[in-house]
C-alpha positions in Angstrom: 22.5 -19.6 -37.6 20.0 -18.1 -40.1 18.8 -15.1 -38.1 18.6 -12.0 -40.2 19.0 -8.7 -38.4 16.5 -6.1 -39.3 16.7 -2.5 -38.1 14.3 -1.1 -40.6 11.8 -0.3 -37.9 14.2 2.2 -36.3 13.0 5.1 -38.5 9.4 4.4 -37.7 9.8 4.1 -33.9 12.6 6.6 -33.3 10.2 9.1 -31.6 9.5 6.5 -28.9 13.2 6.0 -28.4 13.9 9.7 -28.2 11.0 10.1 -25.7 12.4 7.2 -23.6 15.9 8.7 -23.6 14.5 12.1 -22.5 12.5 10.6 -19.6 15.5 8.5 -18.6 17.6 11.7 -18.5 14.9 13.5 -16.5 14.8 10.7 -14.0 18.5 10.7 -13.4 18.7 14.5 -13.3 16.0 14.8 -10.7 17.0 11.7 -8.8 20.7 12.6 -8.9 20.4 16.2 -7.6 17.6 15.5 -5.0 19.1 12.1 -4.0 22.6 13.5 -3.3 21.0 16.4 -1.4 19.1 14.0 0.7 22.2 11.9 1.1 24.2 14.9 2.4 21.5 15.6 5.0 21.3 12.0 6.2 25.1 11.8 6.3 25.3 14.9 8.5 22.6 13.5 10.8 24.4 10.1 11.2 27.8 11.6 11.6 27.2 14.9 13.5 23.5 15.4 14.0 21.3 15.2 17.1 21.3 11.8 18.9 17.5 11.4 18.8 17.4 11.6 15.0 20.3 9.2 14.3 18.2 6.0 14.8 15.5 7.3 12.5 17.9 8.0 9.7 19.8 4.8 10.3 16.6 2.8 10.0 15.7 4.5 6.7 19.2 3.8 5.3 19.2 0.1 6.3 15.7 -0.4 5.0 16.5 1.0 1.6 19.9 -0.6 1.3 18.5 -4.1 2.2 15.4 -4.2 0.0 15.1 -4.4 -3.8 14.6 -1.2 -5.7 11.7 -2.8 -7.6 9.9 -3.4 -4.3 10.5 0.1 -3.2 9.0 1.4 -6.5 6.0 -0.9 -6.2 5.4 0.2 -2.6 5.4 3.9 -3.6 3.3 3.4 -6.8 0.8 0.7 -5.6 1.0 1.0 -1.8 0.8 4.7 -1.1 -2.6 5.1 -2.8 -4.0 3.0 0.0 -2.9 5.7 2.4 -4.5 8.4 0.2 -1.4 9.5 -1.7 -1.8 8.9 -5.4 1.2 9.5 -7.6 1.6 9.4 -11.4 4.1 7.0 -13.0 6.9 9.6 -13.3 6.3 11.1 -9.9 6.5 7.6 -8.3 9.6 6.8 -10.3 11.3 10.1 -9.4 10.5 9.7 -5.7 11.7 6.1 -5.7 15.0 7.1 -7.2 15.5 10.0 -4.8 14.8 7.7 -1.8 17.0 5.0 -3.1 20.0 7.2 -4.1 19.6 9.2 -0.8 20.2 6.1 1.3 23.2 4.8 -0.7 24.8 8.2 -1.1 24.5 9.0 2.6 26.7 6.1 3.5 29.3 7.1 0.9 29.3 10.7 2.1 29.4 9.6 5.7 32.6 7.7 5.0 34.1 11.0 3.6 33.0 12.9 6.8 34.5 10.2 9.0 37.8 10.5 7.2 38.0 14.3 8.0 40.9 15.1 10.3 39.8 16.0 13.8 41.7 19.3 13.5 39.1 20.6 11.0 36.3 20.2 13.5 38.4 21.9 16.2 39.2 24.8 13.9 35.5 25.3 13.3 34.8 25.2 17.0 37.6 27.7 17.7 35.8 30.1 15.3 32.6 29.8 17.4 30.8 27.9 14.6 28.0 25.6 15.4 28.3 21.9 14.5 26.2 22.5 11.4 28.1 25.6 10.4 31.4 23.6 10.8 30.0 20.9 8.6 28.7 23.3 5.9 31.7 25.6 5.7 34.7 23.4 6.7 33.9 19.7 6.4 31.4 19.2 3.5 33.5 20.1 0.4 36.7 18.2 1.4 34.5 15.2 2.3 32.7 15.3 -1.1 36.1 15.6 -2.8 37.3 12.4 -1.2 34.3 10.3 -2.2 33.4 11.9 -5.5 34.5 9.0 -7.7 32.5 6.5 -5.6 29.5 8.8 -5.5 29.7 9.3 -9.3 29.7 5.5 -9.7 26.6 5.2 -7.5 24.7 7.8 -9.6 25.5 5.8 -12.7 24.4 2.6 -11.1 21.1 4.2 -10.1 20.7 5.5 -13.7 21.1 2.0 -15.0 18.7 0.6 -12.3 16.1 3.1 -13.5 15.2 0.6 -16.2 12.8 -1.1 -13.8 10.5 2.0 -13.7 9.0 0.6 -17.0 7.3 -1.9 -14.7 4.9 0.8 -13.6 4.5 2.1 -17.2 6.9 5.1 -16.8 7.8 5.6 -20.4 11.6 5.5 -20.1 14.0 3.9 -22.5 13.3 0.3 -21.4 9.5 1.0 -21.8 10.2 2.2 -25.4 12.2 -1.0 -26.1 9.5 -3.2 -24.7 6.9 -1.3 -26.8 8.9 -1.6 -30.0 9.6 -5.3 -29.6 5.9 -6.0 -28.9 4.9 -4.2 -32.2 7.8 -5.4 -34.4 8.6 -8.8 -32.9 12.3 -7.8 -33.3 13.2 -8.2 -29.6 16.9 -8.9 -30.3 17.3 -5.7 -32.3 15.2 -3.6 -29.9 17.3 -4.6 -26.9 20.5 -4.2 -28.8 19.6 -0.6 -29.5 18.5 0.1 -25.9 21.6 -1.5 -24.6 23.8 0.7 -26.8 21.9 3.8 -25.7 22.2 2.9 -22.0 26.0 2.3 -22.5 26.3 5.7 -24.2 24.3 7.4 -21.5 26.4 5.8 -18.7 29.6 7.0 -20.4 28.3 10.5 -20.9 27.0 10.7 -17.4 30.3 9.5 -15.9 32.1 12.2 -18.0 29.6 14.9 -16.9 30.1 14.0 -13.2 33.9 14.1 -13.7 33.6 17.6 -15.2 31.4 18.7 -12.3 34.0 17.3 -9.9 36.7 19.3 -11.6 34.6 22.4 -11.4 33.7 22.0 -7.8 37.1 20.7 -6.6 39.9 22.7 -8.4 42.5 20.6 -6.7 41.2 17.4 -8.3 41.3 19.1 -11.8 45.0 20.0 -11.1 46.0 16.4 -10.5 
């Protein structure tokens, strides 16, 4: 093996890498917060919401969970303009991540709701709370605490899956790696660097989500 590693290009192209990292972080920040929020709403509808709305949400969840993320991204970016809705690269990428994480997180959160003891629902009813008030004040936080590790893992998976947004020219980390290897012809080194950065981002994101869990759920921090 006579291959000679060369990372000399790193200093010249580091602005592209930094920009790619920043956009990747933006994608997961927007996608994570909005996606989990959407997942909570969908989980409530499927578990406790009005009967007429449950099939609509169920169809959305099954559609997203059984189709490739890349196809969803292409549909939003290339398909919606046919209906008169034109989105930029980052807007389409953010929307695709929100829609995707919303579907997956809703099933995880619904599992936490279904594991809630019946007595908690009865306690809410005894206090004259509506089903939504019971969900918000009594059921939601314990349900999230039960499934927080699984939900955190799903957020990390979505962050890693965001690499495909480079296919619509969103300038994330993968886009930066593709750009660099096309200019330097050092594909091996470019993708080694991007892989290392994704690994670091995944570890940091997992730690951040763990700290958020400790802050929101004091009992978990005490264990």
